[in-house]
C-alpha positions as CSV (number, residue, x, y, z in Angstrom):
1,X,-102.0,-6.6,-55.0
2,X,-98.4,-7.4,-55.8
3,X,-95.9,-5.0,-54.4
4,X,-94.1,-4.5,-57.7
5,X,-97.4,-3.8,-59.4
6,X,-98.1,-1.1,-56.7
7,X,-94.8,0.6,-57.5
8,X,-95.4,0.5,-61.2
9,X,-98.9,1.8,-60.7
10,X,-97.6,4.6,-58.5
11,X,-95.3,5.8,-61.3
12,X,-97.6,5.2,-64.3
13,X,-98.6,8.4,-66.1
14,X,-101.7,9.2,-68.1
15,X,-100.5,9.1,-71.8
16,X,-103.2,11.3,-73.3
17,X,-106.1,13.7,-72.8
18,X,-106.8,16.5,-70.3
19,X,-104.6,14.9,-67.6
20,X,-101.8,13.8,-69.9
21,X,-98.6,13.4,-67.8
22,X,-100.5,13.1,-64.5
23,X,-99.9,10.1,-62.3
24,X,-102.8,7.7,-62.6
25,X,-103.2,7.5,-58.9
26,X,-103.6,11.3,-58.8
27,X,-106.4,11.4,-61.5
28,X,-109.6,13.0,-60.2
29,X,-112.1,10.4,-59.1
30,X,-114.9,11.8,-61.4
31,X,-112.5,11.3,-64.4
32,X,-111.8,7.7,-63.4
33,X,-115.5,7.0,-62.8
34,X,-116.2,8.4,-66.2
35,X,-113.8,5.9,-67.7
36,X,-115.4,3.1,-65.7
37,X,-118.8,4.1,-67.2
38,X,-117.6,4.5,-70.8
39,X,-115.1,1.6,-70.7
40,X,-111.4,1.5,-70.0
41,X,-109.0,1.3,-72.9
42,X,-107.6,-2.1,-73.7
43,X,-104.2,-3.3,-72.5
44,X,-102.1,-2.2,-69.6
45,X,-103.5,1.3,-69.3
46,X,-107.0,0.0,-69.1
47,X,-106.0,-2.6,-66.5
48,X,-104.2,0.1,-64.4
49,X,-107.2,2.5,-64.7
50,X,-109.4,-0.3,-63.5
51,X,-107.2,-0.8,-60.5
52,X,-107.1,3.0,-59.8
53,X,-111.0,3.0,-60.0
54,X,-111.1,0.2,-57.3
55,X,-108.5,2.0,-55.1
56,X,-110.5,5.3,-55.2
57,X,-113.9,3.5,-54.8
58,X,-112.6,1.9,-51.6
59,X,-110.7,4.9,-50.3
60,X,-107.3,3.2,-50.5
61,X,-105.2,6.0,-51.9
62,X,-103.4,6.2,-48.6
63,X,-101.6,2.9,-49.6
64,X,-99.5,5.0,-51.9
65,X,-98.4,7.6,-49.4
66,X,-95.2,5.8,-48.4
67,X,-94.4,5.0,-52.0
68,X,-94.7,8.8,-52.8
69,X,-92.3,9.5,-49.9
70,X,-89.7,7.0,-51.2
71,X,-90.5,6.0,-54.8
72,X,-87.2,4.2,-55.5
73,X,-87.2,1.8,-52.6
74,X,-89.1,-1.3,-53.5
75,X,-89.1,-4.3,-51.1
């Protein structure tokens, strides 16, 4: 995964629904799994939700801990 993409993903917020305004990486796993089963939206949001699904499925949320501590320092 590209470092710039990780920073973008770490800051991307859910634009609608029950979790509107929540960071995608913070969405509850059952909600992301539901999207996976029903189908992700088209476009960038769907791509990012798919990435979040894979991250949560593989227990890789810890990769975003340092980004949370220092969100503006990329590279």
